[in-house]
N, CA, C and O atoms as CSV, one atom per row, in Angstrom:
chain,resi,resn,atom,element,x,y,z
A,1,MET,N,N,-18.020,-15.164,24.566
A,1,MET,CA,C,-17.655,-13.990,24.213
A,1,MET,C,C,-17.479,-13.861,22.458
A,1,MET,O,O,-17.024,-14.749,21.738
A,2,GLN,N,N,-18.010,-12.404,21.971
A,2,GLN,CA,C,-18.416,-12.731,20.568
A,2,GLN,C,C,-17.442,-11.887,20.043
A,2,GLN,O,O,-17.156,-10.735,20.370
A,3,GLU,N,N,-16.890,-12.735,19.039
A,3,GLU,CA,C,-16.024,-11.881,17.954
A,3,GLU,C,C,-16.499,-11.074,17.025
A,3,GLU,O,O,-17.442,-11.376,16.293
A,4,ARG,N,N,-15.757,-9.772,16.982
A,4,ARG,CA,C,-16.300,-9.354,16.175
A,4,ARG,C,C,-15.564,-9.036,14.539
A,4,ARG,O,O,-14.350,-8.833,14.570
A,5,PRO,N,N,-16.056,-9.003,13.543
A,5,PRO,CA,C,-14.899,-9.299,11.873
A,5,PRO,C,C,-14.386,-7.902,12.174
A,5,PRO,O,O,-15.104,-7.139,12.821
A,6,ASP,N,N,-13.107,-7.491,11.717
A,6,ASP,CA,C,-12.165,-6.673,11.751
A,6,ASP,C,C,-12.785,-6.047,10.978
A,6,ASP,O,O,-13.874,-6.297,10.462
A,7,LYS,N,N,-11.779,-4.770,10.802
A,7,LYS,CA,C,-12.190,-4.069,9.733
A,7,LYS,C,C,-11.853,-4.048,8.048
A,7,LYS,O,O,-12.402,-3.322,7.220
A,8,PRO,N,N,-10.988,-4.871,7.845
A,8,PRO,CA,C,-11.303,-4.969,6.526
A,8,PRO,C,C,-11.899,-6.640,6.266
A,8,PRO,O,O,-11.445,-7.346,5.366
A,9,ALA,N,N,-12.759,-7.006,7.027
A,9,ALA,CA,C,-13.852,-7.755,6.538
A,9,ALA,C,C,-15.058,-7.044,6.526
A,9,ALA,O,O,-16.023,-7.161,5.771
A,10,LEU,N,N,-14.921,-6.509,7.197
A,10,LEU,CA,C,-16.421,-5.095,7.512
A,10,LEU,C,C,-16.584,-4.972,5.787
A,10,LEU,O,O,-17.474,-5.400,5.053
A,11,LEU,N,N,-15.334,-4.202,5.478
A,11,LEU,CA,C,-15.221,-3.298,4.372
A,11,LEU,C,C,-15.392,-4.170,3.000
A,11,LEU,O,O,-16.054,-3.713,2.068
A,12,GLU,N,N,-14.852,-5.266,2.936
A,12,GLU,CA,C,-15.183,-6.385,1.989
A,12,GLU,C,C,-16.278,-6.833,2.271
A,12,GLU,O,O,-16.797,-7.617,1.476
A,13,ALA,N,N,-16.939,-6.485,3.449
A,13,ALA,CA,C,-18.378,-7.113,3.147
A,13,ALA,C,C,-19.252,-5.990,2.400
A,13,ALA,O,O,-20.239,-6.242,1.709
A,14,VAL,N,N,-18.689,-4.607,2.669
A,14,VAL,CA,C,-19.313,-3.450,1.850
A,14,VAL,C,C,-19.325,-3.748,0.292
A,14,VAL,O,O,-20.289,-3.906,-0.458
A,15,ALA,N,N,-18.014,-3.776,0.040
A,15,ALA,CA,C,-17.795,-4.005,-1.207
A,15,ALA,C,C,-18.705,-5.150,-2.097
A,15,ALA,O,O,-19.379,-5.082,-3.124
A,16,SER,N,N,-18.388,-6.123,-1.236
A,16,SER,CA,C,-19.248,-7.356,-1.893
A,16,SER,C,C,-20.931,-6.706,-2.137
A,16,SER,O,O,-21.584,-6.696,-3.181
A,17,PHE,N,N,-21.303,-6.207,-0.802
A,17,PHE,CA,C,-22.717,-5.845,-1.121
A,17,PHE,C,C,-22.963,-4.759,-2.018
A,17,PHE,O,O,-23.981,-4.705,-2.709
A,18,LEU,N,N,-22.093,-3.921,-2.028
A,18,LEU,CA,C,-22.038,-2.799,-3.392
A,18,LEU,C,C,-22.441,-3.249,-4.917
A,18,LEU,O,O,-23.258,-2.851,-5.747
A,19,LEU,N,N,-21.083,-4.664,-4.840
A,19,LEU,CA,C,-21.096,-4.886,-6.266
A,19,LEU,C,C,-22.183,-6.441,-6.504
A,19,LEU,O,O,-22.115,-7.042,-7.577
A,20,ALA,N,N,-22.634,-6.677,-5.964
A,20,ALA,CA,C,-23.160,-8.121,-6.536
A,20,ALA,C,C,-24.629,-7.599,-5.845
A,20,ALA,O,O,-25.454,-8.441,-6.202
A,21,ASP,N,N,-25.053,-6.956,-5.322
A,21,ASP,CA,C,-26.089,-6.613,-4.417
A,21,ASP,C,C,-26.986,-5.577,-5.358
A,21,ASP,O,O,-27.779,-5.835,-6.263
A,22,LEU,N,N,-26.483,-4.085,-4.701
A,22,LEU,CA,C,-26.355,-2.987,-5.120
A,22,LEU,C,C,-26.851,-2.915,-6.860
A,22,LEU,O,O,-27.919,-2.941,-7.471
A,23,HIS,N,N,-25.437,-2.815,-7.192
A,23,HIS,CA,C,-24.970,-2.152,-8.504
A,23,HIS,C,C,-25.939,-3.245,-9.136
A,23,HIS,O,O,-26.964,-2.566,-9.082
A,24,PRO,N,N,-26.243,-4.130,-9.548
A,24,PRO,CA,C,-27.049,-5.000,-10.824
A,24,PRO,C,C,-28.386,-4.052,-11.089
A,24,PRO,O,O,-28.756,-3.488,-12.119
A,25,ALA,N,N,-28.898,-4.090,-9.916
A,25,ALA,CA,C,-30.613,-3.256,-9.479
A,25,ALA,C,C,-30.132,-1.386,-10.092
A,25,ALA,O,O,-30.862,-0.690,-10.799
A,26,LEU,N,N,-29.276,-1.135,-9.758
A,26,LEU,CA,C,-29.773,-0.042,-10.578
A,26,LEU,C,C,-29.620,0.486,-12.188
A,26,LEU,O,O,-28.810,0.139,-13.048
A,27,GLU,N,N,-30.777,1.507,-12.241
A,27,GLU,CA,C,-30.742,1.325,-13.991
A,27,GLU,C,C,-29.951,2.743,-13.945
A,27,GLU,O,O,-29.562,2.901,-15.102
A,28,ASP,N,N,-29.558,3.765,-13.227
A,28,ASP,CA,C,-28.971,5.146,-13.007
A,28,ASP,C,C,-27.882,5.036,-13.264
A,28,ASP,O,O,-27.111,4.964,-12.308
A,29,LYS,N,N,-27.309,4.972,-14.662
A,29,LYS,CA,C,-25.913,4.928,-15.191
A,29,LYS,C,C,-24.374,5.503,-14.410
A,29,LYS,O,O,-23.291,5.012,-14.094
A,30,ARG,N,N,-25.157,7.027,-14.333
A,30,ARG,CA,C,-24.079,7.956,-13.358
A,30,ARG,C,C,-24.021,7.316,-11.721
A,30,ARG,O,O,-22.977,7.319,-11.070
A,31,LEU,N,N,-25.518,6.700,-11.122
A,31,LEU,CA,C,-25.203,6.144,-9.926
A,31,LEU,C,C,-24.236,4.781,-9.793
A,31,LEU,O,O,-23.263,4.604,-9.060
A,32,ALA,N,N,-24.875,3.860,-10.796
A,32,ALA,CA,C,-24.126,2.973,-10.777
A,32,ALA,C,C,-22.860,2.834,-10.860
A,32,ALA,O,O,-22.201,2.026,-10.207
A,33,PHE,N,N,-22.365,3.750,-11.812
A,33,PHE,CA,C,-20.804,4.139,-11.933
A,33,PHE,C,C,-20.454,4.512,-10.605
A,33,PHE,O,O,-19.675,3.725,-10.067
A,34,ARG,N,N,-20.871,5.654,-9.811
A,34,ARG,CA,C,-20.686,6.039,-8.659
A,34,ARG,C,C,-20.258,4.761,-6.962
A,34,ARG,O,O,-19.564,4.703,-5.947
A,35,VAL,N,N,-21.598,3.787,-7.983
A,35,VAL,CA,C,-21.719,2.798,-6.266
A,35,VAL,C,C,-19.829,1.869,-7.141
A,35,VAL,O,O,-19.084,1.233,-6.395
A,36,LEU,N,N,-19.514,2.037,-8.592
A,36,LEU,CA,C,-18.364,0.944,-8.312
A,36,LEU,C,C,-17.366,1.480,-8.031
A,36,LEU,O,O,-16.325,0.897,-7.730
A,37,ILE,N,N,-17.533,2.718,-8.088
A,37,ILE,CA,C,-16.208,3.772,-7.220
A,37,ILE,C,C,-15.940,3.474,-5.980
A,37,ILE,O,O,-14.799,3.305,-5.551
A,38,ALA,N,N,-17.265,3.366,-5.138
A,38,ALA,CA,C,-17.336,3.303,-3.756
A,38,ALA,C,C,-16.905,1.564,-3.204
A,38,ALA,O,O,-16.370,1.199,-2.157
A,39,ALA,N,N,-17.388,0.765,-4.382
A,39,ALA,CA,C,-17.050,-0.593,-3.790
A,39,ALA,C,C,-15.918,-0.599,-3.643
A,39,ALA,O,O,-15.463,-1.007,-2.574
A,40,ASN,N,N,-14.655,0.078,-5.181
A,40,ASN,CA,C,-13.568,-0.458,-5.011
A,40,ASN,C,C,-12.794,0.372,-4.363
A,40,ASN,O,O,-11.645,-0.013,-4.146
A,41,LEU,N,N,-13.188,1.663,-3.903
A,41,LEU,CA,C,-12.721,2.332,-2.426
A,41,LEU,C,C,-12.707,1.573,-1.611
A,41,LEU,O,O,-11.603,1.661,-1.075
A,42,ALA,N,N,-13.374,0.712,-1.076
A,42,ALA,CA,C,-14.278,0.014,0.432
A,42,ALA,C,C,-12.733,-1.227,-0.300
A,42,ALA,O,O,-11.662,-1.340,0.297
A,43,ALA,N,N,-12.937,-1.686,-1.125
A,43,ALA,CA,C,-11.806,-2.666,-1.145
A,43,ALA,C,C,-10.246,-2.699,-0.953
A,43,ALA,O,O,-9.494,-3.518,-0.425
A,44,THR,N,N,-10.031,-1.377,-1.647
A,44,THR,CA,C,-9.055,-0.892,-1.503
A,44,THR,C,C,-8.378,-0.823,0.009
A,44,THR,O,O,-7.234,-1.213,0.239
A,45,ILE,N,N,-9.347,-0.218,1.082
A,45,ILE,CA,C,-8.893,0.226,1.896
A,45,ILE,C,C,-9.000,-1.046,2.711
A,45,ILE,O,O,-8.155,-1.264,3.579
A,46,ALA,N,N,-10.184,-2.069,2.440
A,46,ALA,CA,C,-9.476,-3.326,3.207
A,46,ALA,C,C,-8.284,-3.576,2.826
A,46,ALA,O,O,-7.399,-3.163,3.576
A,47,GLY,N,N,-7.930,-4.199,1.766
A,47,GLY,CA,C,-6.870,-4.562,1.141
A,47,GLY,C,C,-5.667,-3.764,2.204
A,47,GLY,O,O,-5.217,-4.571,3.017
A,48,GLU,N,N,-5.181,-2.602,2.317
A,48,GLU,CA,C,-4.480,-1.795,2.688
A,48,GLU,C,C,-4.241,-1.671,4.538
A,48,GLU,O,O,-3.206,-1.412,5.152
A,49,LEU,N,N,-5.728,-1.990,5.102
A,49,LEU,CA,C,-5.346,-2.310,6.352
A,49,LEU,C,C,-5.257,-3.653,7.032
A,49,LEU,O,O,-4.915,-3.811,8.204
A,50,ARG,N,N,-5.728,-4.971,5.863
A,50,ARG,CA,C,-5.355,-5.819,5.582
A,50,ARG,C,C,-3.557,-5.672,6.308
A,50,ARG,O,O,-3.036,-5.509,7.411
A,51,PHE,N,N,-3.083,-5.877,4.696
A,51,PHE,CA,C,-1.648,-5.769,4.616
A,51,PHE,C,C,-0.551,-4.865,5.217
A,51,PHE,O,O,0.658,-5.065,5.328
A,52,GLN,N,N,-1.546,-3.500,5.680
A,52,GLN,CA,C,-0.218,-2.591,6.276
A,52,GLN,C,C,1.055,-2.931,6.776
A,52,GLN,O,O,2.198,-2.602,6.460
A,53,ASP,N,N,0.339,-4.034,8.054
A,53,ASP,CA,C,1.982,-4.037,8.734
A,53,ASP,C,C,2.759,-5.080,8.268
A,53,ASP,O,O,3.553,-5.469,9.125
A,54,SER,N,N,2.818,-5.697,7.173
A,54,SER,CA,C,3.575,-6.661,6.486
A,54,SER,C,C,4.418,-5.559,5.389
A,54,SER,O,O,5.606,-5.382,5.119
A,55,LEU,N,N,3.304,-5.029,4.995
A,55,LEU,CA,C,3.905,-4.176,3.829
A,55,LEU,C,C,5.402,-2.975,4.532
A,55,LEU,O,O,6.536,-2.924,4.055
A,56,SER,N,N,4.843,-2.116,5.806
A,56,SER,CA,C,5.359,-0.934,5.973
A,56,SER,C,C,6.856,-1.864,7.128
A,56,SER,O,O,7.827,-1.266,7.591
A,57,LEU,N,N,6.674,-2.782,7.234
A,57,LEU,CA,C,7.890,-3.862,7.569
A,57,LEU,C,C,8.674,-4.059,6.284
A,57,LEU,O,O,9.879,-3.882,6.464
A,58,SER,N,N,8.407,-4.311,5.288
A,58,SER,CA,C,8.943,-4.819,3.913
A,58,SER,C,C,9.762,-3.455,3.928
A,58,SER,O,O,10.880,-3.259,4.403
A,59,GLU,N,N,8.994,-2.652,3.345
A,59,GLU,CA,C,9.352,-1.292,3.083
A,59,GLU,C,C,10.554,-0.667,3.974
A,59,GLU,O,O,11.697,-0.612,3.520
A,60,LEU,N,N,10.307,-0.313,4.955
A,60,LEU,CA,C,11.129,-0.468,5.634
A,60,LEU,C,C,12.434,-1.017,5.549
A,60,LEU,O,O,13.456,-0.416,5.217
A,61,SER,N,N,12.302,-2.354,5.915
A,61,SER,CA,C,13.944,-2.870,5.296
A,61,SER,C,C,14.252,-2.633,4.273
A,61,SER,O,O,15.325,-2.032,4.311
A,62,ARG,N,N,13.864,-2.783,3.192
A,62,ARG,CA,C,14.225,-1.737,1.732
A,62,ARG,C,C,15.136,-0.452,2.236
A,62,ARG,O,O,16.361,-0.331,2.219
A,63,LEU,N,N,14.215,0.376,2.644
A,63,LEU,CA,C,14.732,1.588,3.019
A,63,LEU,C,C,16.028,1.616,4.052
A,63,LEU,O,O,16.802,2.572,4.114
A,64,ARG,N,N,16.122,0.607,4.726
A,64,ARG,CA,C,17.366,0.542,5.687
A,64,ARG,C,C,18.772,0.086,5.068
A,64,ARG,O,O,19.810,0.047,5.728
A,65,LYS,N,N,18.647,-0.327,3.420
A,65,LYS,CA,C,19.575,-0.255,2.436
A,65,LYS,C,C,20.138,0.926,2.445
A,65,LYS,O,O,21.310,1.098,2.777
A,66,LEU,N,N,19.303,1.901,2.058
A,66,LEU,CA,C,19.727,2.934,2.036
A,66,LEU,C,C,20.161,3.885,3.085
A,66,LEU,O,O,21.319,4.301,3.051
A,67,TYR,N,N,19.204,4.335,4.172
A,67,TYR,CA,C,19.125,5.375,5.226
A,67,TYR,C,C,19.677,3.977,6.581
A,67,TYR,O,O,18.833,3.607,7.397
A,68,PRO,N,N,21.029,3.411,6.606
A,68,PRO,CA,C,20.509,2.657,7.735
A,68,PRO,C,C,20.522,3.309,9.255
A,68,PRO,O,O,19.816,2.930,10.189
A,69,GLU,N,N,21.501,4.388,9.279
A,69,GLU,CA,C,21.226,5.148,10.536
A,69,GLU,C,C,19.495,5.652,10.700
A,69,GLU,O,O,19.046,5.612,11.846
A,70,ALA,N,N,18.801,5.993,9.867
A,70,ALA,CA,C,17.159,6.251,10.039
A,70,ALA,C,C,16.169,5.130,10.361
A,70,ALA,O,O,14.996,5.279,10.704
A,71,VAL,N,N,16.696,4.223,10.228
A,71,VAL,CA,C,15.643,2.974,10.496
A,71,VAL,C,C,16.342,2.235,11.524
A,71,VAL,O,O,17.532,1.922,11.566
A,72,PRO,N,N,15.233,1.966,12.500
A,72,PRO,CA,C,15.491,1.305,13.829
A,72,PRO,C,C,15.485,-0.165,13.447
A,72,PRO,O,O,14.624,-0.739,12.780
A,73,GLU,N,N,16.788,-0.774,14.076
A,73,GLU,CA,C,17.120,-2.202,13.890
A,73,GLU,C,C,15.801,-3.106,14.108
A,73,GLU,O,O,15.760,-4.245,13.643
A,74,ASP,N,N,14.855,-2.621,14.745
A,74,ASP,CA,C,13.996,-3.650,15.335
A,74,ASP,C,C,12.878,-2.760,14.958
A,74,ASP,O,O,12.476,-2.038,15.871
A,75,PRO,N,N,12.124,-2.621,13.497
A,75,PRO,CA,C,10.776,-1.924,13.114
A,75,PRO,C,C,9.239,-2.324,13.879
A,75,PRO,O,O,8.204,-1.741,14.200
A,76,PRO,N,N,9.910,-3.907,13.943
A,76,PRO,CA,C,8.512,-5.096,14.189
A,76,PRO,C,C,8.144,-4.218,15.681
A,76,PRO,O,O,6.925,-4.121,15.819
A,77,SER,N,N,8.863,-3.631,16.702
A,77,SER,CA,C,8.711,-3.574,17.773
A,77,SER,C,C,8.092,-1.776,17.885
A,77,SER,O,O,7.613,-1.328,18.927
A,78,MET,N,N,8.212,-1.096,16.818
A,78,MET,CA,C,7.293,0.004,16.305
A,78,MET,C,C,6.006,-0.083,15.835
A,78,MET,O,O,5.519,-0.820,14.977
A,79,THR,N,N,5.394,1.016,16.715
A,79,THR,CA,C,3.523,1.177,16.206
A,79,THR,C,C,3.885,1.023,14.934
A,79,THR,O,O,4.952,0.861,14.340
A,80,THR,N,N,2.668,1.117,14.624
A,80,THR,CA,C,2.170,1.124,13.096
A,80,THR,C,C,1.641,2.595,12.724
A,80,THR,O,O,1.453,2.915,11.550
A,81,ALA,N,N,1.469,3.251,13.534
A,81,ALA,CA,C,1.585,4.667,13.454
A,81,ALA,C,C,3.204,5.392,13.218
A,81,ALA,O,O,3.487,6.404,12.577
A,82,GLY,N,N,4.095,4.480,13.977
A,82,GLY,CA,C,5.092,5.032,13.879
A,82,GLY,C,C,5.928,4.418,12.745
A,82,GLY,O,O,6.851,5.037,12.216
A,83,ARG,N,N,5.636,3.419,12.464
A,83,ARG,CA,C,6.004,3.238,11.414
A,83,ARG,C,C,6.002,3.831,9.770
A,83,ARG,O,O,6.807,3.971,8.848
A,84,LEU,N,N,4.606,4.065,10.046
A,84,LEU,CA,C,3.897,4.819,8.941
A,84,LEU,C,C,4.881,6.097,8.727
A,84,LEU,O,O,5.341,6.362,7.617
A,85,ALA,N,N,5.135,6.794,9.781
A,85,ALA,CA,C,5.232,8.244,10.241
A,85,ALA,C,C,6.675,8.100,9.641
A,85,ALA,O,O,7.013,9.048,8.932
A,86,ALA,N,N,7.762,6.897,9.823
A,86,ALA,CA,C,9.343,6.999,9.553
A,86,ALA,C,C,8.895,6.475,7.876
A,86,ALA,O,O,9.261,7.293,7.032
A,87,LEU,N,N,8.451,5.722,7.531
A,87,LEU,CA,C,8.140,5.695,5.805
A,87,LEU,C,C,7.831,6.994,5.331
A,87,LEU,O,O,8.501,7.349,4.361
A,88,ARG,N,N,6.983,7.801,5.765
A,88,ARG,CA,C,6.822,9.337,5.337
A,88,ARG,C,C,8.135,10.413,5.555
A,88,ARG,O,O,8.464,11.244,4.709
A,89,ASP,N,N,8.545,10.293,6.353
A,89,ASP,CA,C,9.640,10.940,6.362
A,89,ASP,C,C,10.887,10.371,5.378
A,89,ASP,O,O,11.520,11.178,4.697
A,90,LEU,N,N,11.162,9.102,5.350
A,90,LEU,CA,C,12.072,8.388,4.836
A,90,LEU,C,C,11.919,8.074,2.979
A,90,LEU,O,O,12.801,7.782,2.172
A,91,ASN,N,N,10.439,8.280,2.781
A,91,ASN,CA,C,10.132,8.286,1.545
A,91,ASN,C,C,10.942,9.927,1.048
A,91,ASN,O,O,11.927,9.997,0.313
A,92,ALA,N,N,10.222,11.113,1.668
A,92,ALA,CA,C,10.488,12.622,1.412
A,92,ALA,C,C,11.435,12.452,1.382
A,92,ALA,O,O,11.742,12.765,0.232
A,93,ARG,N,N,12.821,11.932,2.177
A,93,ARG,CA,C,13.908,12.175,2.501
A,93,ARG,C,C,14.561,11.546,0.723
A,93,ARG,O,O,15.377,12.083,-0.026
A,94,LEU,N,N,13.898,10.439,0.584
A,94,LEU,CA,C,14.315,9.567,-0.691
A,94,LEU,C,C,14.610,10.327,-1.955
A,94,LEU,O,O,15.584,10.254,-2.704
A,95,VAL,N,N,13.327,11.214,-2.020
A,95,VAL,CA,C,12.767,11.886,-3.232
A,95,VAL,C,C,13.830,13.324,-3.103
A,95,VAL,O,O,14.361,13.871,-4.070
A,96,ARG,N,N,13.938,13.651,-1.989
A,96,ARG,CA,C,14.871,14.924,-1.905
A,96,ARG,C,C,16.156,14.689,-2.614
A,96,ARG,O,O,16.524,15.339,-3.592
A,97,ASP,N,N,16.782,13.763,-2.083
A,97,ASP,CA,C,18.183,13.287,-2.836
A,97,ASP,C,C,18.001,12.710,-3.896
A,97,ASP,O,O,19.019,12.744,-4.588
A,98,VAL,N,N,16.837,11.979,-4.539
A,98,VAL,CA,C,17.075,11.507,-6.169
A,98,VAL,C,C,17.224,12.801,-6.564
A,98,VAL,O,O,18.256,13.127,-7.150
A,99,ARG,N,N,15.785,14.124,-6.190
A,99,ARG,CA,C,16.023,15.298,-7.192
A,99,ARG,C,C,17.386,16.485,-6.889
A,99,ARG,O,O,17.603,17.539,-7.486
A,100,GLU,N,N,18.057,15.940,-5.894
A,100,GLU,CA,C,19.571,17.332,-5.634
A,100,GLU,C,C,20.431,16.075,-5.875
A,100,GLU,O,O,21.353,15.949,-5.070
A,101,ARG,N,N,20.334,15.257,-6.683
A,101,ARG,CA,C,21.128,13.869,-6.921
A,101,ARG,C,C,22.454,13.656,-5.990
A,101,ARG,O,O,23.646,13.701,-6.294
A,102,ASN,N,N,21.704,13.369,-4.553
A,102,ASN,CA,C,22.363,13.225,-3.715
A,102,ASN,C,C,23.306,11.772,-3.140
A,102,ASN,O,O,24.241,11.566,-2.366
A,103,LEU,N,N,22.230,10.802,-4.233
A,103,LEU,CA,C,22.936,9.305,-4.265
A,103,LEU,C,C,24.214,8.976,-4.976
A,103,LEU,O,O,24.316,9.533,-6.069
A,104,SER,N,N,25.198,8.217,-4.628
A,104,SER,CA,C,25.782,7.615,-5.414
A,104,SER,C,C,25.037,7.142,-6.800
A,104,SER,O,O,23.920,7.533,-7.139
A,105,ALA,N,N,25.715,6.393,-7.407
A,105,ALA,CA,C,25.490,5.676,-8.371
A,105,ALA,C,C,25.140,3.881,-7.380
A,105,ALA,O,O,23.958,3.539,-7.335
A,106,GLY,N,N,25.776,3.317,-6.972
A,106,GLY,CA,C,25.360,2.292,-6.331
A,106,GLY,C,C,23.782,2.427,-5.061
A,106,GLY,O,O,22.918,1.671,-4.615
A,107,GLN,N,N,24.136,3.713,-4.950
A,107,GLN,CA,C,22.781,4.230,-4.210
A,107,GLN,C,C,21.083,4.417,-4.991
A,107,GLN,O,O,19.920,4.302,-4.604
A,108,MET,N,N,21.825,4.783,-6.351
A,108,MET,CA,C,20.708,4.919,-7.313
A,108,MET,C,C,20.624,3.708,-7.714
A,108,MET,O,O,19.848,3.758,-8.669
A,109,ALA,N,N,20.929,2.723,-7.576
A,109,ALA,CA,C,20.316,1.396,-7.809
A,109,ALA,C,C,19.786,0.906,-7.198
A,109,ALA,O,O,19.058,0.025,-7.655
A,110,ILE,N,N,19.818,1.234,-5.391
A,110,ILE,CA,C,18.973,-0.010,-4.344
A,110,ILE,C,C,17.376,0.875,-5.013
A,110,ILE,O,O,16.306,0.467,-5.465
A,111,ALA,N,N,18.102,2.516,-4.702
A,111,ALA,CA,C,16.458,3.416,-4.989
A,111,ALA,C,C,15.965,3.019,-5.607
A,111,ALA,O,O,14.843,2.745,-5.181
A,112,ARG,N,N,16.237,2.580,-7.183
A,112,ARG,CA,C,15.271,1.602,-8.547
A,112,ARG,C,C,14.991,0.759,-7.519
A,112,ARG,O,O,14.115,1.206,-6.779
A,113,ALA,N,N,15.461,-0.390,-7.185
A,113,ALA,CA,C,15.056,-1.404,-6.813
A,113,ALA,C,C,14.257,-1.540,-5.589
A,113,ALA,O,O,13.308,-2.310,-5.439
A,114,TYR,N,N,14.702,-0.770,-4.785
A,114,TYR,CA,C,13.224,-0.226,-3.740
A,114,TYR,C,C,12.081,0.577,-4.293
A,114,TYR,O,O,11.193,0.709,-3.450
A,115,THR,N,N,11.852,1.088,-5.311
A,115,THR,CA,C,10.604,1.428,-5.774
A,115,THR,C,C,10.301,0.965,-6.988
A,115,THR,O,O,9.777,1.678,-7.844
A,116,ARG,N,N,10.562,-0.101,-7.144
A,116,ARG,CA,C,9.907,-1.165,-8.469
A,116,ARG,C,C,9.419,-2.071,-6.911
A,116,ARG,O,O,8.195,-2.173,-6.824
A,117,ARG,N,N,9.919,-2.476,-6.160
A,117,ARG,CA,C,9.785,-3.480,-5.220
A,117,ARG,C,C,8.477,-2.812,-4.470
A,117,ARG,O,O,7.576,-3.632,-4.292
A,118,THR,N,N,8.236,-1.646,-4.055
A,118,THR,CA,C,7.279,-1.139,-3.448
A,118,THR,C,C,5.993,-0.855,-4.575
A,118,THR,O,O,4.803,-1.137,-4.430
A,119,LEU,N,N,6.600,-0.266,-5.619
A,119,LEU,CA,C,5.031,-0.223,-6.419
A,119,LEU,C,C,4.539,-1.915,-6.862
A,119,LEU,O,O,3.371,-2.250,-7.059
A,120,GLU,N,N,5.508,-2.652,-6.935
A,120,GLU,CA,C,5.357,-4.089,-7.219
A,120,GLU,C,C,3.817,-4.381,-6.074
A,120,GLU,O,O,2.650,-4.476,-6.454
A,121,GLU,N,N,4.370,-4.471,-4.559
A,121,GLU,CA,C,3.797,-4.533,-3.700
A,121,GLU,C,C,2.400,-3.705,-3.560
A,121,GLU,O,O,1.359,-4.155,-3.080
A,122,THR,N,N,2.569,-2.624,-3.991
A,122,THR,CA,C,1.304,-1.996,-3.881
A,122,THR,C,C,0.246,-1.983,-5.169
A,122,THR,O,O,-0.955,-1.730,-5.272
A,123,LEU,N,N,0.850,-2.214,-5.705
A,123,LEU,CA,C,-0.003,-2.841,-6.953
A,123,LEU,C,C,-0.795,-4.278,-6.644
A,123,LEU,O,O,-1.796,-4.642,-7.261
A,124,THR,N,N,-0.182,-4.987,-5.620
A,124,THR,CA,C,-0.558,-6.138,-5.496
A,124,THR,C,C,-2.005,-6.153,-4.640
A,124,THR,O,O,-2.969,-6.905,-4.783
A,125,VAL,N,N,-1.733,-4.667,-3.380
A,125,VAL,CA,C,-2.531,-4.702,-2.576
A,125,VAL,C,C,-3.728,-4.468,-3.494
A,125,VAL,O,O,-4.625,-5.260,-3.783
A,126,LEU,N,N,-3.498,-2.894,-3.987
A,126,LEU,CA,C,-4.685,-2.017,-4.735
A,126,LEU,C,C,-5.474,-2.892,-5.637
A,126,LEU,O,O,-6.689,-2.821,-5.822
A,127,ASN,N,N,-4.622,-3.741,-6.186
A,127,ASN,CA,C,-5.587,-4.453,-7.539
A,127,ASN,C,C,-4.736,-5.557,-7.704
A,127,ASN,O,O,-3.752,-5.706,-8.428
A,128,PRO,N,N,-5.383,-6.430,-6.769
A,128,PRO,CA,C,-4.554,-7.828,-6.870
A,128,PRO,C,C,-4.494,-8.865,-8.327
A,128,PRO,O,O,-3.520,-9.600,-8.487
A,129,ARG,N,N,-5.774,-8.826,-9.472
A,129,ARG,CA,C,-5.195,-8.889,-10.699
A,129,ARG,C,C,-4.416,-8.257,-11.398
A,129,ARG,O,O,-4.122,-8.624,-12.536
A,130,PHE,N,N,-3.953,-7.215,-10.849
A,130,PHE,CA,C,-2.942,-6.822,-11.464
A,130,PHE,C,C,-1.253,-7.966,-11.706
A,130,PHE,O,O,-0.507,-8.510,-10.891
A,131,ASP,N,N,-1.265,-7.888,-13.383
A,131,ASP,CA,C,-0.082,-8.962,-13.006
A,131,ASP,C,C,1.457,-8.453,-13.331
A,131,ASP,O,O,1.889,-8.004,-14.393
A,132,THR,N,N,2.143,-8.664,-12.084
A,132,THR,CA,C,3.305,-7.899,-11.538
A,132,THR,C,C,4.722,-9.223,-11.918
A,132,THR,O,O,5.932,-9.133,-11.709
A,133,THR,N,N,3.867,-10.416,-12.560
A,133,THR,CA,C,5.167,-11.227,-12.663
A,133,THR,C,C,5.993,-10.576,-14.001
A,133,THR,O,O,7.108,-11.054,-14.213
A,134,ARG,N,N,5.533,-9.576,-14.857
A,134,ARG,CA,C,6.473,-9.026,-15.693
A,134,ARG,C,C,7.257,-7.750,-15.147
A,134,ARG,O,O,6.919,-7.156,-14.123
A,135,GLN,N,N,8.454,-7.359,-16.029
A,135,GLN,CA,C,9.385,-6.691,-15.318
A,135,GLN,C,C,8.892,-5.219,-15.523
A,135,GLN,O,O,8.748,-4.752,-16.653
A,136,ILE,N,N,8.660,-4.571,-14.479
A,136,ILE,CA,C,7.972,-2.948,-14.390
A,136,ILE,C,C,9.071,-2.197,-14.668
A,136,ILE,O,O,10.099,-2.221,-13.991
A,137,ASP,N,N,8.807,-1.186,-16.140
A,137,ASP,CA,C,9.943,-0.166,-15.748
A,137,ASP,C,C,9.329,1.337,-16.421
A,137,ASP,O,O,9.977,2.377,-16.300
């Protein structure tokens, strides 16, 4: 039985080819720039796919502190699509609650901590070289 590379590995290989092999050979600056963008997109999608499950579980865990009734007690049992749909709905609810000032001071502190940690995790995937050790304000 032959093992196929997973989708993130394939996208990482495409990004590597674009950066290491194709980009240096290009003389057209506009095309070289577009190749850099394509390589970055492939690497970004690879990272998102690789860490999607762990990040969505982590994010749901943090949202459970704000909306315990809306987050199932066992998010790992949800499908990936179900977790992503729940995250979209809960994030939309959080945006509404913040805009309409429906959160108490304690809930706002939880919302700020949720937002900060989610941003840190997202930046770690989108740009692994981004320094998340400093406080993000």
